[in-house]
C-alpha positions as CSV (number, residue, x, y, z in Angstrom):
1,M,2.0,-16.9,42.8
2,S,-1.6,-17.6,44.4
3,E,-2.9,-20.8,45.9
4,S,-5.1,-20.7,42.9
5,L,-2.4,-21.1,40.3
6,D,-0.7,-23.1,42.3
7,N,-3.2,-25.6,42.3
8,L,-4.0,-25.4,39.0
9,L,-0.1,-26.2,37.9
10,D,-1.1,-29.2,39.7
11,L,-3.9,-30.3,38.3
12,L,-2.0,-30.5,34.9
13,D,0.8,-32.4,36.1
14,L,-0.1,-35.7,35.3
15,E,1.1,-38.3,36.5
16,Q,2.7,-41.3,34.0
17,V,2.3,-44.5,35.1
18,E,2.9,-46.5,31.8
19,V,4.6,-46.0,28.3
20,N,1.9,-43.3,26.6
21,L,-0.5,-43.3,29.8
22,F,-1.0,-41.4,32.2
23,R,-3.3,-40.6,35.2
24,G,-4.8,-37.3,36.0
25,R,-7.1,-35.8,38.9
26,S,-10.2,-33.1,39.6
27,P,-10.2,-30.5,41.9
28,D,-11.7,-31.3,45.2
29,E,-15.0,-29.3,44.4
30,T,-18.6,-30.3,44.3
31,R,-19.0,-30.0,40.4
32,Q,-21.5,-32.3,38.7
33,R,-18.9,-33.2,36.0
34,V,-15.4,-32.2,35.2
35,F,-15.0,-29.0,33.9
36,G,-14.2,-29.0,29.8
37,G,-11.7,-26.9,29.7
38,Q,-9.5,-28.9,32.5
39,V,-9.8,-32.2,30.2
40,A,-8.8,-30.4,27.5
41,G,-5.7,-29.1,29.0
42,Q,-4.7,-32.1,30.4
43,A,-5.4,-33.8,27.4
44,L,-2.8,-31.8,25.7
45,V,-0.2,-32.0,28.6
46,A,-0.2,-35.5,27.9
47,A,0.2,-35.2,24.5
48,G,3.0,-32.9,24.2
49,R,4.8,-35.2,26.8
50,T,5.3,-37.8,24.3
51,V,6.9,-35.1,21.6
52,A,10.3,-33.6,21.0
53,G,10.6,-30.5,23.1
54,D,11.3,-28.2,19.8
55,R,7.7,-29.3,18.3
56,P,5.3,-26.9,19.9
57,V,1.7,-27.5,19.7
58,H,0.1,-26.2,16.6
59,S,-3.8,-27.1,17.0
60,L,-5.9,-29.3,18.2
61,H,-9.5,-30.7,17.5
62,A,-11.5,-32.5,20.3
63,Y,-14.7,-33.8,21.1
64,F,-16.7,-34.5,24.6
65,I,-18.6,-37.6,24.4
66,H,-19.6,-38.4,28.4
67,P,-19.4,-36.0,31.4
68,G,-16.6,-36.9,33.3
69,D,-16.7,-37.9,36.9
70,T,-15.1,-35.3,39.4
71,K,-14.6,-38.0,41.9
72,V,-12.6,-40.7,40.1
73,P,-9.0,-40.5,38.5
74,L,-9.2,-39.7,34.8
75,I,-6.4,-41.9,32.3
76,Y,-5.1,-40.3,29.6
77,S,-3.8,-42.5,26.8
78,V,-1.7,-41.2,24.3
79,E,-1.7,-43.0,20.7
80,P,1.8,-41.7,18.6
81,V,0.4,-41.7,15.7
82,R,3.1,-40.0,13.5
83,D,6.3,-38.3,13.8
84,G,8.1,-37.1,10.7
85,R,10.3,-35.0,9.9
86,S,8.4,-31.2,10.5
87,F,5.0,-32.7,12.3
88,S,4.2,-35.2,15.4
89,T,0.7,-36.0,15.5
90,R,-0.9,-37.2,18.9
91,R,-4.1,-38.9,19.5
92,V,-5.2,-39.0,23.3
93,S,-8.6,-40.4,25.0
94,A,-9.4,-39.8,28.4
95,I,-10.4,-42.7,30.1
96,Q,-13.2,-42.9,33.0
97,H,-15.2,-46.2,34.2
98,G,-13.9,-48.5,31.5
99,R,-14.9,-46.0,28.4
100,T,-14.0,-42.7,26.5
101,I,-15.2,-39.4,28.1
102,F,-13.1,-37.3,25.9
103,V,-10.8,-38.0,22.6
104,M,-8.3,-35.2,21.1
105,S,-6.2,-35.1,17.9
106,A,-3.3,-33.0,18.6
107,S,-0.6,-31.4,16.1
108,F,3.1,-30.2,16.7
109,Q,5.4,-28.5,14.6
110,R,9.2,-27.7,14.3
111,F,9.4,-23.6,14.0
112,E,9.8,-22.5,10.4
113,E,10.1,-19.1,9.1
114,S,7.6,-18.4,6.1
115,I,5.1,-15.9,5.4
116,S,3.5,-14.2,8.2
117,H,-0.1,-12.2,8.6
118,G,-2.5,-11.4,11.6
119,A,-6.4,-10.2,11.3
120,P,-6.1,-7.0,13.2
121,M,-7.7,-6.9,17.3
122,P,-10.7,-5.2,17.4
123,P,-10.4,-1.5,19.3
124,V,-11.3,-1.9,22.6
125,P,-9.4,0.0,25.5
126,P,-6.5,-1.8,27.4
127,P,-6.7,-3.9,30.6
128,A,-5.8,-1.2,32.7
129,E,-8.2,0.4,32.0
130,V,-10.8,-2.2,32.4
131,R,-12.5,-3.1,35.8
132,P,-12.3,-6.9,37.1
133,S,-15.5,-8.6,36.1
134,I,-14.9,-10.4,39.7
135,E,-15.7,-6.9,41.2
136,R,-18.4,-5.9,38.7
137,L,-20.5,-9.0,39.1
138,E,-20.3,-8.8,43.4
139,E,-21.5,-4.8,42.8
140,L,-24.2,-6.2,40.4
141,L,-25.4,-9.0,43.1
142,G,-25.0,-6.7,46.1
143,R,-23.0,-9.6,48.1
144,Q,-19.6,-11.1,48.2
145,L,-18.8,-14.0,45.7
146,P,-17.1,-17.4,47.3
147,A,-13.6,-17.6,48.0
148,E,-13.3,-20.4,44.7
149,L,-14.6,-17.5,42.6
150,R,-13.3,-14.2,43.7
151,E,-9.5,-16.8,43.7
152,N,-9.7,-18.3,40.2
153,P,-6.3,-18.4,38.7
154,I,-7.8,-16.7,35.3
155,E,-8.4,-13.4,35.8
156,L,-11.1,-11.8,33.5
157,R,-11.8,-8.4,32.8
158,H,-15.0,-8.0,30.5
159,V,-14.3,-4.8,28.1
160,G,-18.7,-4.9,27.5
161,P,-22.0,-5.8,29.4
162,L,-21.5,-8.8,31.9
163,T,-23.8,-11.6,31.2
164,L,-25.9,-11.2,33.7
165,E,-26.3,-7.1,32.7
166,V,-27.7,-8.6,29.1
167,Q,-29.8,-11.2,30.7
168,R,-31.4,-8.2,32.7
169,D,-31.8,-5.4,29.8
170,P,-32.4,-6.8,26.0
171,A,-30.7,-3.6,24.7
172,L,-27.5,-4.9,25.5
173,H,-27.8,-8.5,23.6
174,T,-25.2,-9.0,21.5
175,S,-23.3,-11.5,19.7
176,S,-19.5,-10.0,20.7
177,N,-18.0,-10.7,23.7
178,Y,-14.3,-9.1,24.6
179,V,-12.5,-10.3,27.7
180,W,-8.9,-9.6,28.9
181,L,-7.6,-12.6,30.6
182,R,-4.2,-13.8,31.6
183,V,-3.3,-16.1,34.4
184,R,-2.9,-14.3,38.1
185,G,1.2,-14.9,39.0
186,P,4.4,-15.7,37.1
187,L,4.9,-19.0,35.0
188,P,8.2,-20.6,33.6
189,D,9.3,-20.9,30.4
190,D,7.6,-24.1,29.1
191,P,5.8,-23.4,25.9
192,L,3.4,-26.0,26.4
193,L,2.4,-25.6,30.2
194,H,1.1,-21.8,28.7
195,A,-0.8,-23.7,25.7
196,C,-2.5,-25.9,28.2
197,L,-3.7,-23.0,30.4
198,M,-5.2,-21.1,27.5
199,T,-6.8,-24.2,26.2
200,Y,-8.1,-24.4,30.0
201,A,-8.9,-20.5,29.7
202,S,-10.6,-20.8,26.5
203,D,-13.7,-22.6,27.4
204,L,-14.7,-20.3,30.2
205,T,-16.5,-18.1,28.3
206,L,-16.9,-19.2,24.7
207,L,-20.8,-20.6,25.0
208,D,-21.4,-17.2,27.4
209,T,-20.6,-15.5,23.9
210,V,-23.8,-17.7,22.3
211,L,-26.2,-16.9,25.5
212,R,-25.2,-13.0,25.4
213,R,-26.8,-13.3,21.8
214,H,-30.1,-13.9,23.3
215,G,-30.0,-12.9,26.9
216,R,-29.7,-15.6,28.5
217,S,-27.2,-16.9,31.3
218,W,-26.7,-20.3,32.7
219,D,-28.0,-19.2,36.0
220,D,-31.1,-18.0,34.9
221,G,-33.0,-21.4,35.6
222,R,-34.1,-22.2,32.1
223,T,-30.9,-22.3,30.2
224,A,-28.5,-25.6,30.1
225,G,-25.5,-26.7,28.0
226,A,-22.2,-28.2,27.4
227,S,-19.2,-28.5,25.4
228,L,-19.7,-30.7,22.6
229,D,-16.0,-30.2,20.9
230,H,-13.4,-27.6,20.8
231,A,-10.9,-26.7,18.1
232,M,-7.5,-24.5,18.4
233,W,-5.1,-23.1,16.4
234,F,-1.8,-21.5,17.7
235,H,-0.2,-19.0,15.5
236,R,3.0,-18.0,17.3
237,P,4.5,-18.1,20.7
238,F,2.6,-16.4,23.4
239,R,3.0,-16.1,27.0
240,A,-0.6,-17.1,29.6
241,D,0.5,-15.0,32.5
242,Q,0.9,-11.7,30.3
243,W,-2.8,-10.1,29.3
244,L,-4.5,-11.6,26.0
245,L,-7.4,-10.0,24.7
246,F,-10.5,-12.9,23.6
247,A,-12.6,-11.3,21.1
248,Q,-15.3,-13.7,20.3
249,E,-18.3,-13.5,18.3
250,T,-21.2,-16.4,17.7
251,P,-21.9,-16.7,13.9
252,A,-25.2,-19.5,14.1
253,A,-27.3,-21.6,16.8
254,S,-30.0,-23.8,16.3
255,G,-30.9,-27.8,16.7
256,G,-30.3,-26.8,20.4
257,R,-26.4,-26.5,19.5
258,G,-24.7,-22.9,19.4
259,L,-21.1,-22.2,17.9
260,A,-19.0,-19.3,19.0
261,I,-15.4,-18.4,17.2
262,G,-12.3,-16.6,19.7
263,H,-8.9,-14.5,18.9
264,F,-6.4,-13.8,21.3
265,Y,-4.7,-11.4,20.9
266,T,-1.5,-9.7,22.8
267,E,-1.7,-6.4,24.3
268,D,0.0,-4.9,21.2
269,G,-2.7,-6.5,19.0
270,T,-1.0,-9.5,17.5
271,L,-3.0,-12.6,16.5
272,V,-1.7,-15.2,18.6
273,V,-4.2,-18.3,19.2
274,S,-7.8,-18.7,17.4
275,A,-10.5,-21.0,19.0
276,V,-13.4,-22.6,17.7
277,Q,-16.3,-24.5,19.8
278,E,-20.1,-25.9,19.5
279,G,-21.9,-26.7,22.5
280,L,-24.9,-28.1,23.3
281,V,-27.5,-25.4,24.2
282,R,-31.1,-26.3,25.3
283,T,-33.6,-23.1,26.7
284,L,-36.9,-24.2,28.7
285,S,-39.5,-21.2,27.5
286,Q,-40.7,-18.8,29.6
């Protein structure tokens, strides 16, 4: 297991300080605010630890209310809304400096046999035929990136052009974004952990999809944004340490907000997770 993955798993291993009360932390880094995927992943950990193990998460809906402070712990308060015969519902609040910065509702369900179908996976080359995105980015920039970027616990392989390439060439503007991703190293057989890691990873590229449509990037000096809300549906079991295609599209952007929709597929084309995110996207005119 890589050190970066070990650190991420440690980040998701919350401390329980009281019944339905958990404490998390942020990694030691220079971010001005807490990464949204981290808060969502930690909140799902907190909710899942109050639910019976035979009820995996099937959906979550979250709102980012205030930026998180990386310098102080995050307190996760879990409200056990309901435990029925098949479903359990939890509401989680993340608290810092005495105020709520994030809220999530999550639903867990006992497995049931039923009808089944899934939308087909887009035709893309397999991950073995796609170069790691970090290598392509370094080639574009002509320099090696810092170790914390090279050793990201989530490996990304963009099928099409990188955001920087789209920014430089108007002919590459696109409303789609196909990315193979996986956790860098083997994981234990814990469905909650795999779901939490995909919740974390889903926040890495969704809003990039909005920027690609307009030839923008977060590093172009005129674009800023943040996650506003996030929703996920977990359709079938999957493993975060095996390749998943994150097929993303952006149907709309207006009013300083952009919407992105994504679907996770296994290598054999099975749809396992869907995600939707709306984000703040503010741009300065040239």
